[in-house]
N, C-alpha and C positions, 0 to 999 in steps of 0.2 A: 609938360607934361599936365594934360588936365585930368581932374577928376569930380567924378558927379558932384553936380551939386548936393546931394542929398535935402532935396524938398519932400518938406510936410505934402504928404499926402491929402493929408484933411486941409479943406481950402477954409470952412468956418464950420465953426461947431456953435451950436444954439439951445444950450440945455444939455439935453441926452442926444440931441440930434445931431450929427455928425455930415458932413457934406464936403464930399471927395470930390481934389481933382477931376480924374479920372470921370464922373457922372457927369460934370460939368463939360467936361471934353464932348458927351455924348450929344447932351444937350446944343451943343454947337454944333455938332452935327445935324442933327435934327432940324432945327433953325436953318442952316446953311439950304439945306436941301428943302424949305418950304421957298427961300426967296429963289432959289435958283429955278425949281423946279415951276417955279408962278412964274419966271420970263417965259420958260419954255412952254407955258402951254400956252402965249400970246404970240407964239410964232404961228406964220399961214398955215404949217402943214399940220399942226393942232390946232387952229384956233377955228379951222374950216372945217374938221372933222368933233367939234363941240366940247373941246374938251374946256374946262372950269378952275378956277380955283378949288372952290368946294374937293374937284377930284383930286386936287393937289393933298387936301388935309385926309382925306380919304386914303389914299395912295400912303400919307404917311403914315397912319395907322395902321397898314396893312402890314408894310413894311419892318414897323418896330416889333411886333408880332413876329414878323419870319427871322429879325435876327436875333432877338433873346432866344427863341423856343429852337431854330435853326442854328443858333451858335452854340447853345449850351448840349443839344442832343449831339450834333458833330464833333465837340471835344470829347463826349464820352464814348462814340463810338469811335471815332477814327487815333484817338490817341492812350487813351487807357479802359478798352471795353471790359478786360477782366474784372480790374480794379471796382468799377461801379458795378458789374454782374453780382459781385460779392457783396458791396456796400451797394444796394439799389436807392436807399434814404439821401445818401449823400448826392444822388443826381440833381435833385431840387437845390441844394444849398448853394446857390449861385453864389454865395457873398465870399466863399472861400475861395472864385479864381475858376478859370477853366473857359475859355471860349474860343470859336474856332471859324475861322473867319470864312475857310470854305464853306462849311455847316451851314453859318448866317445867310451864306451865298445862296443855297439850296432851299434854306428858308425861305429864302425872300423869293426865289424862283416859284416857290410854290405856292408864295399869298399874293404874288403879280396873276397867277393864273388863276386862285382862286376869284378875285378883283375882277380880271378879264371877263369870268363865265359872268358872273354876277350882274354887269353891267353891258355883256354884250359886247365888248370890243376884241379885237384881235391882241391875242397874247403878247407876239414881237412889236406890236404897236407903243404897247405899255414900257417893256421893257426897254425897247429905244427913246421913250419921254425921258423914264430915270436913268439911265446911264449916266449920261453927263453929270448928275446930280451926286453921283453916289463918291465919286472920289475925294473931294473936300469932306466928306464924313468919315473916311480912313486918316487920312491926312490929320484930323483932329485925333481921331483916337491914336495914334503913334504920338503924340506928343502928349495923351495922358500915359501912355508905354513909357515914355522918356522923366516923367516928373516922380512916378511911381518906381524908377532904376529898375525895373524889369524888360525882358525879352532883350537882354544885353547880346553885344556883339562877342567872336570869335575872338582868339590874341590879335593882338596888332603888332607890329614893328614898332619899336619906343620911338625910332626917328618920326613916325609918322604924325604931322604937328595936329592933328584933332583926334591921335587916340586919348582913350580915357580911361581911369581907373573909377570900372561900379563896385566900389564895399561892400553893394548889396548880395555879389557873389561869392563874396566868402575869400578874393585873393586880390593880391594889390597889382594883378597881370594889366599891363593895358591892352585894349580893348575896342573895337571897332565901335561907336554909337550905332549901330545898326537901326535903332530904332530911326534914328533921324534920315539915314538912306532911304528906307521906306516911307517914310513922311515925303522926302523929294521925290522919290520915283513913283511909286504908287498914288503919292497922292496929289502932289503939287501938278508934276511932270503928266503925267495920265488925264489928270481934269484938262491941261491945256488942251493936250494931245484931244481926246474926245468934246470940246465945249465950241473947238475952230471947226471940228470937222463935221459935228451936229448941227452947224449954224445953218446949214443949205437940207433939202431934204434931200434923207436919202431913200436907195431902195429897204423897204421891212424887212430888219433884221441886220442890217449894216452895225450901226451904231451899239446895237448888244454886239456881235462880234467881235467890232472892234475892243472893246470893253475885257470880254473875254482875253482874247489874245493878250493887250496891252497887260493887264494885271498878273496874268500869268506869266509872261517873261518878265516883267519887272520882279516879279514876289520870286522868281527861280534864283536870280542873279540876286535880290537881296539876301539870299537864303546862304548864299556863300558869304557872307560877312554874321549872319548871325548864327549865336550858339547852338547848336542842335538842344534838344528837349533830354534833358538829365535822362529819362526812365526808359528814350528809346535813341538815345544816340545817333548815328549815322545806318540807312538801312542800304541795302544792294544798290551796285554802282556807288556808294559814298556818297547817296542823296539822301536830303533829311526827308522826314514825313513833309511839312511845307512843299517840297521842290515837286515829290512825288504825285501830290493833291494838283500841280499846278499844271503836271502835262495831260489826262484829262482835262484840265477847264481850257487851255489851246487849242488840244484837239477839236471840244467843240467849237470854239468859236473861230476856229479856219474852216469847218463844216458847214456852219451857219454861214458865214462869208461867201462859201462856195455857192451853197443854196439858195442863198440872197439872189447872189447874180444870175442862177440860171432860172430863178422864179422869175427875174425881171425878164431876161430874153422871151 
C-alpha cells in the first residue's frame, strides 16, 4: 500500500518570502496557456480574424482576474454562504484556502464577455479560442493539490494497487488518489480531446460546448472517488456539491452544441 509522500508545500524560502508549490503550479498553468493560445491564434480561423499575440496576453490578464475573483466568490456562495455571511472579513483571506472551479469558470466567462465587448469580437469566438488551452492549467492545479495532500479520495479497497494513505486526512484508511484521477481526466484527456477537435474550423460555439460537456462529465465521474467536503457531505440523491454543479454545466454544453449546429444550418 502506498503512502502520500508528504511533500513540503513550500518550494523555496528567501528570507520571510515563501514560494509554495501550489503557486508555482498556477504559474505553470498560465505559461502553458500563453504557449497554447499563442499557437491557436496562428490557426487560419483566428489569424484571418485578426487575432495576435498581444490579444493572448490580454486574455490571460482578464482570465486571471476571472479565475481568482470568481473562484473565491464561488466558494463563498456555493460551499459556505452562512459562514461567510457571519464572517464577511474572511472572504478576502484567500491564503486560508477555499476556491471553487465552477465559480472560477463563471468568473472567466464574465471576464471573456467583457473582453469580447471591449474588443468588439463575438463572445463565443473568444471562448472557442481559449477552451482547448484551459485543461493543462487544470492539470497543473491538480498536481498542486496532490503535492499539498489535499482533496484526497474516498476509501478504497486495500487490494487496489495504487490505494494511498493520506496522513493529512487524520486516518490510516487507504484512499483513492482522486487528485491524480482528475489530473488524468479533466486535465490530460480533456486537453487531448479538445486540441484534436479544435485543430479544424468548427461552428462557432462547438469547441466551448465540448469543453463544458467534457469537463462536466469527467468531474462528475471523479467525484465518485473524491471525499466530499466534510461540512457538506453528500447531498440529494447521494451526490456531492461538485456533481450537482456539473449538472447545469453539462446541460449548458448540450444546449450550446445544439444551438451552434442549428445556427450553422
